[in-house]
One Martini backbone bead per residue (centre of mass of N, CA, C, O) as a GRO file, in nm:
protein
  211
    1MET     BB    1  -2.072   0.318  -0.423
    2THR     BB    2  -2.208   0.600  -0.285
    3HIS     BB    3  -2.124   0.781  -0.001
    4LYS     BB    4  -2.254   0.950   0.270
    5THR     BB    5  -2.039   1.214   0.394
    6ALA     BB    6  -1.956   1.356   0.699
    7VAL     BB    7  -1.798   1.662   0.782
    8ILE     BB    8  -1.672   1.788   1.063
    9ASP     BB    9  -1.762   2.120   1.176
   10TYR     BB   10  -1.548   2.278   1.447
   11GLY     BB   11  -1.321   2.500   1.350
   12MET     BB   12  -1.106   2.261   1.250
   13GLY     BB   13  -0.945   2.276   0.955
   14ASN     BB   14  -0.910   2.146   0.613
   15LEU     BB   15  -1.204   2.092   0.473
   16PHE     BB   16  -1.186   2.120   0.154
   17SER     BB   17  -0.960   1.913   0.103
   18VAL     BB   18  -1.117   1.678   0.222
   19LEU     BB   19  -1.361   1.689   0.038
   20LYS     BB   20  -1.208   1.648  -0.231
   21ALA     BB   21  -1.084   1.373  -0.157
   22LEU     BB   22  -1.349   1.223  -0.112
   23GLU     BB   23  -1.461   1.268  -0.396
   24ALA     BB   24  -1.220   1.121  -0.537
   25ALA     BB   25  -1.310   0.848  -0.362
   26GLY     BB   26  -1.653   0.848  -0.393
   27HIS     BB   27  -1.783   1.059  -0.221
   28ASP     BB   28  -2.066   1.213  -0.063
   29ALA     BB   29  -1.970   1.519   0.049
   30PHE     BB   30  -2.023   1.703   0.365
   31LEU     BB   31  -2.102   1.954   0.581
   32ALA     BB   32  -2.112   1.953   0.958
   33ASN     BB   33  -2.207   2.185   1.240
   34ALA     BB   34  -2.426   1.966   1.335
   35PRO     BB   35  -2.590   1.686   1.418
   36GLU     BB   36  -2.849   1.745   1.236
   37LYS     BB   37  -2.663   1.762   0.964
   38VAL     BB   38  -2.615   1.430   0.944
   39SER     BB   39  -2.848   1.344   0.802
   40GLY     BB   40  -2.802   1.034   0.615
   41ALA     BB   41  -2.539   0.940   0.699
   42SER     BB   42  -2.285   0.671   0.688
   43HIS     BB   43  -2.036   0.871   0.728
   44LEU     BB   44  -1.752   0.986   0.926
   45VAL     BB   45  -1.546   1.289   0.953
   46LEU     BB   46  -1.257   1.382   1.163
   47PRO     BB   47  -1.088   1.646   1.153
   48GLY     BB   48  -0.773   1.838   1.209
   49VAL     BB   49  -0.618   2.149   1.333
   50GLY     BB   50  -0.449   2.164   1.644
   51ALA     BB   51  -0.565   2.172   1.962
   52PHE     BB   52  -0.696   1.957   2.180
   53GLY     BB   53  -0.864   2.133   2.379
   54GLU     BB   54  -1.001   2.304   2.162
   55GLY     BB   55  -1.134   2.074   2.010
   56MET     BB   56  -1.316   1.974   2.244
   57ALA     BB   57  -1.461   2.243   2.292
   58HIS     BB   58  -1.591   2.262   2.010
   59LEU     BB   59  -1.747   1.997   2.020
   60GLU     BB   60  -1.916   2.070   2.269
   61GLU     BB   61  -2.051   2.333   2.162
   62ARG     BB   62  -2.181   2.153   1.902
   63GLY     BB   63  -2.269   1.855   2.015
   64PHE     BB   64  -2.042   1.606   1.945
   65VAL     BB   65  -1.951   1.421   2.173
   66SER     BB   66  -2.197   1.229   2.219
   67PHE     BB   67  -2.246   1.171   1.923
   68LEU     BB   68  -1.976   1.023   1.858
   69ARG     BB   69  -2.008   0.803   2.069
   70GLU     BB   70  -2.270   0.683   1.960
   71TRP     BB   71  -2.173   0.621   1.676
   72SER     BB   72  -1.943   0.428   1.752
   73LEU     BB   73  -2.113   0.226   1.932
   74SER     BB   74  -2.299   0.162   1.659
   75GLU     BB   75  -2.104   0.084   1.421
   76ARG     BB   76  -2.010   0.341   1.260
   77PRO     BB   77  -1.832   0.512   1.039
   78LEU     BB   78  -1.509   0.645   1.161
   79LEU     BB   79  -1.281   0.921   1.075
   80GLY     BB   80  -0.966   1.022   1.181
   81ILE     BB   81  -0.768   1.330   1.130
   82CYS     BB   82  -0.514   1.382   1.308
   83LEU     BB   83  -0.665   1.536   1.544
   84GLY     BB   84  -0.898   1.332   1.510
   85LEU     BB   85  -0.738   1.100   1.627
   86GLN     BB   86  -0.653   1.218   1.904
   87LEU     BB   87  -0.957   1.257   2.009
   88LEU     BB   88  -1.012   0.941   2.047
   89PHE     BB   89  -0.873   0.956   2.300
   90GLU     BB   90  -0.849   1.005   2.647
   91ILE     BB   91  -0.572   1.185   2.639
   92GLY     BB   92  -0.433   1.524   2.642
   93GLU     BB   93  -0.089   1.688   2.644
   94GLU     BB   94  -0.194   1.999   2.558
   95PHE     BB   95  -0.185   2.253   2.744
   96GLY     BB   96  -0.231   2.019   2.928
   97VAL     BB   97  -0.507   1.826   3.056
   98HIS     BB   98  -0.728   1.629   2.845
   99ARG     BB   99  -1.030   1.514   2.754
  100GLY     BB  100  -1.148   1.282   2.546
  101LEU     BB  101  -1.356   1.054   2.379
  102SER     BB  102  -1.279   0.749   2.451
  103LEU     BB  103  -1.259   0.533   2.192
  104LEU     BB  104  -0.953   0.508   2.271
  105PRO     BB  105  -0.674   0.384   2.407
  106GLY     BB  106  -0.488   0.659   2.534
  107ARG     BB  107  -0.231   0.902   2.461
  108VAL     BB  108  -0.127   1.246   2.406
  109VAL     BB  109   0.206   1.333   2.312
  110PRO     BB  110   0.506   1.479   2.290
  111PHE     BB  111   0.755   1.573   2.127
  112SER     BB  112   1.112   1.612   2.134
  113PRO     BB  113   1.337   1.865   2.077
  114SER     BB  114   1.596   1.687   2.172
  115LEU     BB  115   1.537   1.451   1.929
  116GLY     BB  116   1.409   1.667   1.725
  117LYS     BB  117   1.214   1.788   1.505
  118VAL     BB  118   0.952   2.037   1.570
  119PRO     BB  119   0.766   1.919   1.374
  120HIS     BB  120   0.641   1.653   1.201
  121VAL     BB  121   0.746   1.679   0.856
  122GLY     BB  122   0.627   1.475   0.602
  123TRP     BB  123   0.742   1.197   0.468
  124ASN     BB  124   0.632   0.865   0.579
  125GLN     BB  125   0.630   0.554   0.715
  126VAL     BB  126   0.399   0.276   0.719
  127THR     BB  127   0.351   0.004   0.938
  128ARG     BB  128   0.185  -0.270   0.945
  129SER     BB  129   0.020  -0.454   1.216
  130GLN     BB  130  -0.256  -0.526   1.065
  131GLY     BB  131  -0.536  -0.615   0.947
  132HIS     BB  132  -0.744  -0.401   0.727
  133PHE     BB  133  -0.964  -0.216   0.543
  134LEU     BB  134  -0.759   0.017   0.472
  135TRP     BB  135  -0.545  -0.202   0.321
  136GLU     BB  136  -0.687  -0.261   0.072
  137ASP     BB  137  -0.488  -0.304  -0.209
  138LEU     BB  138  -0.218  -0.236  -0.075
  139PRO     BB  139   0.092  -0.187  -0.027
  140GLU     BB  140   0.346  -0.259   0.189
  141THR     BB  141   0.455   0.020   0.111
  142LEU     BB  142   0.398   0.321   0.305
  143GLU     BB  143   0.337   0.673   0.222
  144PHE     BB  144   0.296   0.975   0.414
  145TYR     BB  145   0.162   1.287   0.523
  146PHE     BB  146   0.305   1.492   0.782
  147VAL     BB  147   0.161   1.707   1.066
  148HIS     BB  148   0.317   1.703   1.392
  149SER     BB  149   0.370   1.727   1.771
  150TYR     BB  150   0.187   1.478   1.834
  151HIS     BB  151   0.130   1.151   1.997
  152ALA     BB  152   0.063   0.836   2.046
  153SER     BB  153   0.025   0.654   2.366
  154GLY     BB  154  -0.044   0.357   2.522
  155VAL     BB  155  -0.138   0.154   2.299
  156PRO     BB  156  -0.281  -0.117   2.246
  157GLU     BB  157  -0.207  -0.347   2.001
  158GLU     BB  158  -0.507  -0.413   1.912
  159PHE     BB  159  -0.531  -0.088   1.807
  160VAL     BB  160  -0.290  -0.122   1.615
  161LEU     BB  161  -0.242  -0.066   1.252
  162GLY     BB  162   0.004   0.149   1.261
  163ARG     BB  163   0.353   0.252   1.213
  164THR     BB  164   0.592   0.514   1.313
  165GLU     BB  165   0.913   0.671   1.268
  166TYR     BB  166   0.968   0.928   1.530
  167GLN     BB  167   1.187   0.900   1.782
  168VAL     BB  168   0.949   0.694   1.779
  169SER     BB  169   0.716   0.439   1.803
  170PHE     BB  170   0.406   0.517   1.655
  171PRO     BB  171   0.068   0.544   1.624
  172SER     BB  172  -0.071   0.618   1.294
  173VAL     BB  173  -0.281   0.377   1.330
  174ALA     BB  174  -0.618   0.345   1.465
  175GLY     BB  175  -0.860   0.098   1.610
  176ARG     BB  176  -1.226   0.015   1.648
  177GLY     BB  177  -1.383  -0.125   1.435
  178MET     BB  178  -1.536   0.156   1.274
  179THR     BB  179  -1.308   0.300   1.432
  180VAL     BB  180  -1.075   0.537   1.285
  181GLY     BB  181  -0.724   0.654   1.262
  182VAL     BB  182  -0.506   0.918   1.125
  183GLN     BB  183  -0.212   1.110   1.135
  184PHE     BB  184  -0.223   1.161   0.861
  185HIS     BB  185  -0.276   1.309   0.528
  186PRO     BB  186  -0.467   1.206   0.274
  187GLU     BB  187  -0.506   1.488   0.115
  188LYS     BB  188  -0.159   1.489   0.091
  189SER     BB  189  -0.108   1.163  -0.029
  190GLN     BB  190  -0.235   1.110  -0.280
  191ASP     BB  191  -0.309   0.802  -0.390
  192LEU     BB  192  -0.298   0.667  -0.106
  193GLY     BB  193  -0.500   0.856   0.027
  194ILE     BB  194  -0.739   0.789  -0.157
  195ALA     BB  195  -0.741   0.485  -0.092
  196ILE     BB  196  -0.815   0.513   0.204
  197LEU     BB  197  -1.088   0.660   0.153
  198ARG     BB  198  -1.209   0.435  -0.019
  199ASN     BB  199  -1.199   0.210   0.196
  200PHE     BB  200  -1.378   0.354   0.399
  201GLY     BB  201  -1.634   0.358   0.200
  202LYS     BB  202  -1.679   0.030   0.197
  203VAL     BB  203  -1.786   0.053   0.484
  204GLY     BB  204  -2.077   0.017   0.559
  205ASN     BB  205  -2.465   0.084   0.554
  206ALA     BB  206  -2.550   0.275   0.772
  207ALA     BB  207  -2.799   0.513   0.838
  208LEU     BB  208  -2.862   0.823   0.964
  209SER     BB  209  -3.158   0.919   1.152
  210ARG     BB  210  -3.302   1.260   1.257
  211ASP     BB  211  -3.616   1.320   1.180
   0.00000   0.00000   0.00000
């Protein structure tokens, strides 16, 4: 079954590579730059590359902050990618302290240049922390492509779905209910990345109507 998936366009991120990856994973994907443009979608993807505070400001300007909170609380599928994962948390400590979407408990903090190269770039392993629909039919050893200078911290273990080692052990996959986020880039992670997007498309069947 093909799912109609809206990719949130808030002026941050490599949207077209995400669109192509979703289409390869079987989604009927389209861009939405305002909440009313999401009409009819069953799944939402929040991508993003850039700074936490700027990302939240852009979401607020386009009316997406309350919309995303309502979507998540109504248990409809939402996937955050890279910055999109980070924005799901309560606080971001990038160029100041900024309030996030508060859909997941935790903070986003910087890697330390004194402990290793920043940003964390390249392929790295994700160790699964618990069973989840994203992991369906995937191998035990998982490697994905990362590009980031900040990571989630202080996340209760019940919300941690996968961990990665770089300077520290950080949550690279986190979620609650139908809301989930990945720190890596599925669209740059070849077959395993497509499999993650395909598994995301298998969950949920409620469509949003704002007609």
